[in-house]
C-alpha positions, -999 to 999 in steps of 0.1 A, spaced: -83 -63 -29 -104 -67 -61 -135 -57 -42 -117 -26 -27 -106 -16 -62 -139 -22 -79 -162 -7 -53 -144 25 -45 -152 59 -61 -125 54 -86 -137 21 -100 -111 1 -120 -90 32 -126 -70 27 -94 -34 14 -99 -9 3 -73 27 5 -83 52 -11 -59 83 11 -55 104 -4 -27 102 -35 -5 113 -40 31 116 -73 50 100 -67 84 102 -102 98 96 -138 87 59 -131 81 57 -95 70 68 -73 42 64 -35 39 59 -21 4 61 15 -5 34 20 -31 24 48 -55 -14 47 -59 -29 65 -89 -66 68 -96 -92 89 -115 -125 98 -99 -155 82 -118 -177 113 -114 -152 141 -115 -125 126 -138 -99 142 -115 -66 124 -113 -50 117 -80 -18 102 -68 -7 91 -33 26 77 -20 15 52 7 27 19 22 12 -15 25 22 -40 52 15 -75 40 14 -105 64 19 -140 49 9 -174 63 16 -206 44 25 -185 13 -8 -166 12 -15 -130 21 -37 -131 53 -36 -94 62 -30 -60 45 -25 -29 65 -24 4 46 -5 34 59 -11 68 44 22 80 58 54 61 49 74 73 79 46 61 102 47 27 84 85 24 89 81 33 126 52 9 132 72 -19 116 103 -12 137 124 -2 107 147 27 107 135 60 91 148 66 56 181 84 55 191 68 89 
């Protein structure tokens, strides 16, 4: 995660703010995240509302899957759509 943050076009300006957590099963958690960043070259600010699916093994994160669409993340995780 640090390498992803540090080597992207946003440098260390990227911030991930967890907004909501969902238990998927014994090994996985889905997290709705607000990602904010500022482009290094342009200085343009951006914000995205995405989802991270975290898989744990022996108390450690072993996989992170990023969804750009939260509804898709819920469906892929087998969770009901929001509002259902």
